[in-house]
C-alpha positions as CSV (number, residue, x, y, z in Angstrom):
1,M,6.5,33.5,-3.8
2,I,8.6,36.5,-1.7
3,A,11.9,38.0,-2.3
4,L,14.5,36.2,-1.1
5,P,18.7,36.3,-1.4
6,L,19.8,33.1,-3.0
7,A,22.1,32.5,0.7
8,E,19.1,33.0,2.6
9,I,17.1,30.3,0.5
10,A,20.3,27.9,1.2
11,E,20.0,28.8,5.2
12,I,16.6,28.1,5.5
13,L,17.0,25.0,3.6
14,H,20.2,23.9,5.6
15,G,21.7,23.1,2.2
16,E,25.2,24.3,0.3
17,L,24.9,27.2,-2.6
18,R,26.5,26.3,-5.5
19,L,26.7,29.5,-7.1
20,H,26.8,30.2,-11.0
21,A,28.3,33.3,-12.6
22,P,26.9,36.1,-12.4
23,D,25.0,35.0,-9.5
24,T,26.2,36.2,-6.4
25,A,25.0,35.2,-2.5
26,E,22.7,38.4,-2.0
27,T,21.1,37.8,-5.8
28,V,16.9,37.9,-5.1
29,V,14.9,35.3,-6.7
30,D,11.0,35.9,-6.5
31,G,9.5,33.4,-8.9
32,V,7.3,30.3,-9.0
33,V,8.4,27.3,-7.4
34,D,7.5,24.1,-9.1
35,T,8.8,20.2,-9.7
36,D,7.5,20.8,-13.5
37,S,10.4,22.0,-15.5
38,R,7.3,22.8,-18.3
39,E,6.3,25.3,-15.4
40,M,9.4,27.4,-15.3
41,S,9.6,31.2,-16.2
42,T,11.8,34.0,-15.7
43,G,13.3,33.7,-12.2
44,S,11.5,30.3,-11.2
45,I,12.8,28.0,-8.8
46,F,13.1,24.1,-9.6
47,V,12.7,21.9,-6.9
48,A,14.7,18.0,-8.6
49,K,12.1,16.2,-7.0
50,P,13.3,12.5,-7.2
51,G,10.0,10.1,-8.5
52,E,9.4,6.4,-9.0
53,V,8.7,7.1,-12.8
54,T,11.4,9.6,-13.4
55,D,14.2,12.0,-11.6
56,G,13.6,15.6,-11.6
57,H,17.2,16.0,-11.6
58,N,17.4,15.1,-15.5
59,F,15.2,18.2,-16.1
60,V,17.4,20.9,-14.1
61,A,18.7,22.0,-17.6
62,A,15.4,22.1,-19.6
63,A,13.9,24.5,-16.0
64,A,17.4,27.0,-17.0
65,D,16.6,26.7,-20.2
66,A,12.8,27.9,-19.5
67,G,14.6,30.9,-17.1
68,A,15.2,29.1,-13.6
69,A,17.4,30.7,-11.4
70,L,17.5,28.5,-9.0
71,A,17.3,24.6,-8.8
72,I,17.0,22.8,-5.3
73,V,18.7,19.8,-5.9
74,E,19.8,16.1,-3.8
75,R,23.1,15.9,-5.8
76,P,24.7,19.0,-8.1
77,V,23.9,19.3,-11.6
78,D,26.3,20.0,-14.6
79,V,23.8,22.8,-15.3
80,A,24.5,26.2,-15.7
81,I,22.2,27.3,-12.8
82,S,22.2,29.0,-9.3
83,Q,21.8,25.5,-6.9
84,V,21.3,24.3,-3.9
85,V,22.3,21.3,-2.5
86,V,20.5,19.2,0.4
87,P,19.5,15.9,1.6
88,D,15.9,15.6,0.8
89,A,14.2,17.8,-2.0
90,V,10.7,17.3,-1.0
91,A,12.0,18.0,2.8
92,A,13.8,20.8,1.7
93,L,10.6,22.1,-0.1
94,A,8.2,21.7,2.7
95,D,11.0,24.1,5.2
96,L,11.3,26.9,2.2
97,A,6.7,26.9,2.3
98,R,6.7,27.1,6.2
99,E,9.4,30.1,6.0
100,V,7.9,31.9,3.4
101,V,4.2,31.8,4.9
102,A,5.0,32.8,8.2
103,R,7.4,35.8,6.8
104,V,4.0,36.8,5.2
105,R,1.7,36.1,8.2
106,A,3.9,38.3,10.7
107,G,3.1,41.6,7.9
108,G,-0.1,40.6,9.6
109,A,-2.6,40.7,7.0
110,L,-3.0,36.9,6.0
111,K,-5.0,34.5,7.3
112,I,-4.7,30.8,6.4
113,V,-8.0,28.0,6.1
114,G,-7.0,24.2,5.8
115,I,-9.9,22.2,4.6
116,T,-9.8,17.8,5.3
117,G,-12.1,15.6,4.7
118,S,-12.8,11.9,3.2
119,N,-14.6,14.1,0.3
120,G,-15.4,17.2,-1.1
121,K,-12.3,19.1,-0.7
122,T,-11.2,20.2,-3.7
123,T,-15.0,21.4,-3.9
124,T,-15.3,22.9,-0.7
125,K,-11.6,24.8,-1.5
126,N,-12.7,26.1,-5.0
127,F,-15.9,27.2,-3.2
128,L,-13.9,29.1,-0.6
129,A,-11.5,30.7,-3.1
130,R,-14.5,32.0,-5.2
131,I,-16.1,33.7,-2.1
132,L,-12.6,35.3,-0.5
133,A,-11.6,36.3,-4.3
134,D,-13.7,39.3,-4.2
135,E,-12.2,40.1,-0.6
136,G,-8.7,40.5,-1.8
137,E,-5.3,38.4,-3.1
138,T,-6.9,34.7,-2.3
139,V,-3.9,32.0,-3.2
140,A,-5.4,28.6,-3.3
141,P,-4.7,25.0,-4.9
142,V,-4.5,24.0,-8.4
143,R,-6.7,20.6,-9.0
144,S,-5.9,18.5,-5.8
145,Y,-2.8,19.9,-4.6
146,N,-2.9,18.2,-1.3
147,N,0.1,16.0,-0.9
148,E,3.4,16.3,0.4
149,V,4.2,18.0,-2.6
150,G,1.5,20.1,-3.7
151,A,0.6,21.5,-0.7
152,P,3.9,23.3,-0.1
153,L,3.7,24.5,-3.8
154,T,0.8,25.9,-3.1
155,M,2.3,27.1,0.5
156,L,5.1,29.2,-1.2
157,R,2.1,31.2,-4.0
158,V,1.8,33.4,-1.0
159,T,3.3,36.9,-1.9
160,P,3.8,40.1,1.1
161,S,-0.4,40.9,-0.6
162,T,-1.9,37.9,0.1
163,R,-4.7,37.7,2.1
164,F,-6.0,34.3,2.3
165,L,-4.1,31.2,2.0
166,V,-6.8,28.2,1.1
167,S,-4.9,25.0,1.5
168,E,-6.2,21.7,0.9
169,F,-4.8,18.4,3.3
170,G,-4.7,15.5,1.8
171,A,-3.9,12.0,4.1
172,A,-1.6,9.8,3.5
173,G,-1.1,7.8,6.3
174,A,-1.6,9.0,9.8
175,G,0.8,12.1,10.5
176,S,0.6,13.1,7.2
177,I,-2.1,16.0,7.7
178,A,-0.3,16.7,10.9
179,H,2.6,17.8,8.8
180,L,1.5,19.4,6.2
181,A,-1.3,21.2,8.9
182,G,2.1,22.0,10.8
183,L,3.8,23.8,8.2
184,V,1.3,27.1,8.6
185,N,-0.8,26.2,11.8
186,P,-4.5,27.3,10.0
187,D,-6.2,30.2,11.5
188,V,-9.8,28.1,10.4
189,S,-9.8,24.3,9.6
190,V,-12.5,22.8,8.3
191,V,-13.5,18.8,8.3
192,L,-15.8,18.0,5.8
193,M,-16.6,14.5,6.4
194,V,-15.1,11.4,7.7
195,G,-16.0,8.1,5.1
196,L,-14.3,5.3,3.9
197,A,-12.3,6.6,0.9
198,H,-8.8,5.6,1.6
199,A,-9.7,3.6,4.5
200,G,-7.8,0.6,3.7
201,G,-4.9,2.7,3.8
202,F,-5.5,3.7,7.4
203,G,-6.8,0.3,9.0
204,G,-10.0,1.3,9.4
205,I,-12.8,4.4,9.5
206,E,-11.2,5.1,13.2
207,E,-8.0,5.5,12.2
208,T,-9.2,8.0,9.2
209,A,-11.1,9.6,11.7
210,K,-8.1,10.1,13.8
211,A,-6.0,11.5,10.7
212,K,-8.8,13.7,10.0
213,S,-8.7,15.3,13.1
214,E,-4.9,16.3,13.2
215,L,-5.8,19.6,10.9
216,V,-7.9,20.5,14.4
217,A,-4.9,19.6,16.2
218,A,-2.4,21.4,14.2
219,A,-4.6,24.4,14.3
220,R,-3.7,27.9,16.1
221,A,-5.3,27.8,19.5
222,D,-6.9,31.2,18.8
223,G,-8.1,30.0,16.4
224,T,-11.7,28.3,15.3
225,A,-12.8,24.8,14.1
226,V,-15.8,24.9,11.4
227,L,-17.2,21.1,11.6
228,N,-19.5,19.2,9.9
229,I,-22.4,18.4,12.8
230,D,-24.1,15.9,10.6
231,D,-21.0,13.5,11.1
232,P,-20.9,12.4,14.6
233,R,-16.6,11.2,14.1
234,V,-16.6,14.9,12.8
235,W,-18.5,16.8,15.0
236,A,-16.6,14.7,17.8
237,M,-13.5,16.8,16.9
238,R,-15.1,19.7,19.0
239,G,-13.4,17.7,21.8
240,I,-9.9,18.2,20.8
241,A,-10.7,22.2,19.6
242,R,-11.6,23.0,22.6
243,E,-9.1,21.4,24.8
244,R,-6.9,24.1,22.9
245,G,-9.4,27.4,23.5
246,M,-10.3,27.0,19.9
247,S,-13.9,28.5,18.8
248,V,-16.3,25.9,16.8
249,V,-18.9,26.6,13.9
250,G,-21.1,23.4,13.2
251,F,-22.8,23.7,9.6
252,G,-24.8,20.8,8.2
253,Q,-28.7,19.9,8.7
254,H,-28.8,19.3,11.8
255,P,-31.0,22.1,14.2
256,D,-28.0,23.1,15.9
257,A,-26.0,24.0,13.2
258,E,-24.8,27.6,13.2
259,V,-24.9,27.4,9.0
260,R,-28.0,25.2,8.4
261,A,-29.7,24.1,4.7
262,D,-33.1,22.5,4.5
263,R,-35.3,22.4,1.8
264,I,-32.5,21.1,-0.5
265,D,-33.6,19.7,-4.4
266,V,-31.8,19.2,-7.1
267,D,-32.6,19.1,-10.9
268,A,-31.3,18.9,-14.1
269,H,-30.2,22.8,-13.6
270,G,-28.2,22.6,-10.3
271,T,-29.0,22.6,-6.9
272,A,-31.3,24.8,-4.5
273,A,-31.6,24.7,-0.9
274,V,-32.6,27.7,1.8
275,I,-29.5,28.4,4.2
276,H,-30.0,29.9,7.8
277,V,-27.1,31.7,9.5
278,D,-27.7,34.7,12.1
279,G,-31.4,34.6,12.0
280,E,-32.0,34.8,8.4
281,E,-33.2,32.3,5.4
282,I,-31.0,33.0,2.3
283,P,-32.1,30.7,-0.8
284,L,-28.9,29.3,-2.7
285,R,-29.1,28.1,-6.3
286,L,-25.9,26.1,-6.9
287,Q,-25.3,25.4,-10.7
288,V,-23.3,22.8,-9.2
289,L,-25.0,18.9,-9.9
290,G,-25.5,17.3,-6.0
291,A,-27.5,17.4,-2.9
292,H,-23.8,16.6,-1.0
293,H,-22.6,19.7,-2.7
294,V,-24.8,22.0,-0.3
295,H,-22.5,20.2,2.7
296,N,-19.4,21.9,0.8
297,A,-21.0,25.5,0.3
298,L,-22.2,25.2,3.8
299,A,-18.7,24.8,5.1
300,A,-17.6,27.2,2.5
301,I,-19.7,29.9,3.7
302,A,-18.7,28.9,7.7
303,A,-15.8,29.5,7.1
304,A,-15.5,32.6,4.4
305,R,-18.3,33.8,7.9
306,V,-15.6,33.2,10.9
307,L,-12.8,35.1,8.6
308,G,-15.9,38.7,8.3
309,V,-17.6,37.7,4.8
310,P,-21.4,38.2,5.6
311,A,-23.6,34.5,4.7
312,A,-25.2,36.7,1.9
313,A,-22.2,37.3,0.4
314,S,-20.9,34.0,-0.2
315,I,-24.6,33.0,-1.6
316,S,-24.4,35.2,-4.2
317,R,-20.6,34.8,-5.4
318,L,-21.0,30.8,-4.8
319,E,-24.2,31.1,-7.3
320,T,-21.6,32.4,-10.1
321,V,-19.5,28.9,-9.5
322,E,-20.2,26.8,-13.2
323,I,-18.5,23.4,-12.2
324,A,-17.0,21.9,-8.6
325,E,-13.9,20.8,-10.6
326,R,-13.0,19.1,-13.9
327,W,-14.1,15.7,-13.3
328,R,-16.1,16.4,-10.7
329,M,-19.7,16.4,-11.7
330,Q,-19.0,18.1,-14.8
331,P,-21.6,18.4,-17.1
332,M,-20.9,17.6,-20.3
333,G,-22.6,16.8,-23.7
334,S,-26.0,18.4,-24.3
335,D,-29.4,18.4,-23.8
336,R,-30.3,15.9,-26.0
337,V,-27.4,13.5,-24.0
338,R,-26.5,14.6,-21.1
339,I,-23.0,13.0,-19.4
340,I,-22.3,13.9,-16.1
341,N,-18.0,13.0,-15.7
342,D,-17.4,12.6,-11.7
343,A,-14.8,10.1,-12.5
344,Y,-11.9,11.9,-11.3
345,N,-12.1,10.4,-7.7
346,A,-15.0,7.6,-6.0
347,S,-15.8,6.4,-2.1
348,P,-18.2,4.8,-1.4
349,D,-20.1,8.0,-0.2
350,S,-19.2,9.8,-3.2
351,M,-20.8,6.7,-5.1
352,A,-23.8,6.6,-3.5
353,A,-24.3,10.3,-4.0
354,A,-23.3,10.6,-7.2
355,L,-25.4,8.0,-8.4
356,R,-28.7,9.5,-6.0
357,T,-28.1,13.1,-7.7
358,L,-28.6,10.9,-11.1
359,A,-31.9,9.4,-10.0
360,Q,-33.0,13.1,-9.4
361,I,-32.3,15.1,-11.9
362,A,-34.1,12.4,-14.9
363,A,-37.5,14.0,-15.7
364,P,-40.3,12.0,-16.5
365,G,-39.1,10.4,-20.0
366,E,-35.8,10.4,-19.9
367,R,-33.6,7.4,-19.3
368,T,-30.6,7.1,-16.5
369,V,-27.5,5.2,-17.4
370,A,-24.5,4.5,-14.8
371,V,-21.2,4.0,-16.0
372,L,-19.2,2.8,-13.2
373,G,-15.5,2.0,-12.1
374,A,-13.7,1.0,-9.5
375,M,-13.5,2.7,-6.3
376,S,-9.5,2.3,-5.0
377,E,-8.2,1.8,-1.4
378,L,-11.0,0.4,0.2
379,G,-8.7,-2.4,1.4
380,E,-10.7,-5.1,3.2
381,T,-13.9,-3.8,2.8
382,A,-13.9,-3.5,-1.3
383,G,-16.0,-6.0,-2.3
384,E,-18.8,-5.3,0.3
385,E,-18.9,-1.4,-0.8
386,H,-18.6,-2.5,-4.2
387,D,-21.9,-5.1,-3.5
388,R,-23.6,-2.1,-1.8
389,I,-23.0,0.5,-4.8
390,G,-24.3,-2.7,-7.2
391,L,-27.6,-2.7,-4.6
392,L,-27.9,0.7,-4.9
393,A,-27.8,1.3,-8.6
394,V,-30.9,-1.1,-8.5
395,R,-32.6,0.5,-5.8
396,L,-33.0,4.2,-7.7
397,N,-33.9,2.4,-10.3
398,I,-30.8,3.6,-12.6
399,Q,-32.0,2.1,-16.1
400,R,-28.9,0.9,-17.5
401,I,-25.7,0.0,-15.8
402,V,-22.6,-0.7,-17.3
403,V,-19.8,-1.4,-15.1
404,V,-16.5,-1.0,-16.3
405,G,-13.3,-3.4,-15.5
406,S,-12.4,-6.5,-13.5
407,D,-11.8,-4.7,-10.2
408,A,-15.5,-3.9,-10.3
409,R,-17.2,-7.0,-11.7
410,R,-18.7,-7.4,-7.8
411,L,-20.3,-4.4,-8.6
412,Y,-22.2,-5.7,-11.9
413,L,-22.6,-9.4,-10.3
414,A,-24.6,-7.3,-7.0
415,A,-26.5,-5.5,-9.2
416,V,-27.7,-8.4,-11.6
417,G,-28.1,-10.6,-8.4
418,E,-30.7,-7.2,-7.0
419,G,-32.8,-7.3,-10.4
420,S,-31.0,-6.0,-12.6
421,W,-30.3,-8.9,-15.3
422,D,-32.4,-8.3,-18.3
423,G,-29.8,-6.4,-20.1
424,E,-30.3,-3.5,-18.0
425,A,-26.6,-4.3,-16.4
426,V,-23.2,-5.1,-18.8
427,H,-19.6,-5.5,-17.6
428,L,-17.3,-4.5,-20.0
429,P,-13.5,-5.3,-20.0
430,D,-12.0,-1.4,-20.0
431,A,-13.0,2.2,-21.2
432,D,-12.6,1.5,-25.1
433,A,-15.2,-1.4,-25.1
434,A,-17.1,1.0,-23.0
435,F,-17.0,4.0,-25.6
436,E,-17.8,2.0,-28.2
437,Y,-21.2,-0.1,-26.4
438,L,-22.1,3.7,-25.3
439,T,-21.8,5.5,-28.6
440,G,-24.7,2.5,-29.9
441,E,-26.7,2.6,-27.0
442,L,-27.5,6.3,-25.6
443,R,-30.5,8.0,-27.4
444,D,-31.9,10.9,-26.9
445,G,-33.3,12.1,-23.8
446,D,-30.0,9.9,-22.0
447,R,-29.0,11.7,-18.6
448,V,-25.4,9.8,-18.2
449,L,-23.7,9.4,-15.4
450,V,-19.5,8.3,-15.4
451,K,-18.0,7.8,-12.0
452,S,-14.9,5.9,-10.8
453,S,-11.8,6.3,-8.8
454,N,-9.3,7.9,-10.9
455,S,-6.8,5.0,-11.0
456,A,-9.9,3.6,-13.3
457,G,-9.3,6.0,-16.1
458,L,-12.9,6.8,-16.7
459,R,-12.5,10.2,-16.5
460,H,-11.3,10.2,-20.3
461,L,-14.0,7.9,-21.2
462,G,-16.3,10.8,-19.7
463,D,-14.6,13.3,-21.7
464,R,-14.7,11.4,-25.1
465,L,-18.8,10.9,-24.5
466,G,-19.3,14.3,-23.6
467,E,-17.5,15.7,-27.1
468,S,-19.8,13.1,-28.8
469,F,-22.7,13.7,-27.7
470,S,-22.1,17.6,-27.9
């Protein structure tokens, strides 16, 4: 974080400063800001956020012992550390992030990119951060820090020398992206797609589209919207952008896309495509598996191009990325039994894309095995969407379908109903049962996808399988 006196922090947060000796109101802090006391070091700021399971106020002492210089609290704590007492710690975190970013931006060098979409946010964020890192100091979220806590924590990592801030915005509900993006008003707003991920919480896909469009509405009026031209709901957001005087860049496979891909091919070693931009045809060879990641690469190339990075440079940097993120199409195991662990999150769109990738990477004589768990937050569409994935797995000729957990049972029943009934599809109660079954079932030449929503917990099953067959 940038250096700020304690009194100034209290003023920004509209809080009460309670000093602990030897601190004074003029004492300056510039350390890491976090809600996790384990992340504290000398000079850090600890935000005591109340939670559903535990209360951050219980860890103020641990933060102080680790070297924290300041605690932002909702009530005074009897610990030897200076404190700013505020009504709402999460709101205070947002206020601090807004002010810090505004001050760095006022220096003239900082450019901000916001990314949203039902799928692909984290991969695109990582792709873009890799591209921009060679241009200058770049701050981007760790893991999926895209909510009301994670997004401000990322923003607070900027320093006076930061050139690029890449923010990822998830939507907890209507207005949440508007709030988070409104803290920084991005120069470039990237919208990847509108799908059924979390649609149950929004009341349908059209409401999801409105939520994602909040990023375009929150951007700087002289900024640029980078939009997926292949998704009609996303491409319709160009109207919002143009009403605000923004530039619009389309990416995708559509002939009118300014940054376009064709000749996409996926094999066991990665994903290839030809990128068309500025009159050039440039080959791209990603180490990351999955045709759907070409769209994420296009979005990153397009956003970087807006920021002045030539497409050829972006492509060469993308080709060095080995995995999109842990638990996202992560290759594990060995050439003998290849495990693809993609069980951090799942929606109908990402589940279908992962299954198609599994079908594409298997060579003749290699068997495809899909280990599938439930997709969460689909609301009233959950049953039919699990049915659809079960049908798709059979129609893609996935040779073994292992369905895990009671919430995914409809997926199994749909697969059986479609013809995967002679031992090709099995239903198991939990990850432990699946691990026991798979360690006896898998054989040389198998290509295995592990895919589910985070709540199903199959990412750890993928890790166990990857270690067993390494």
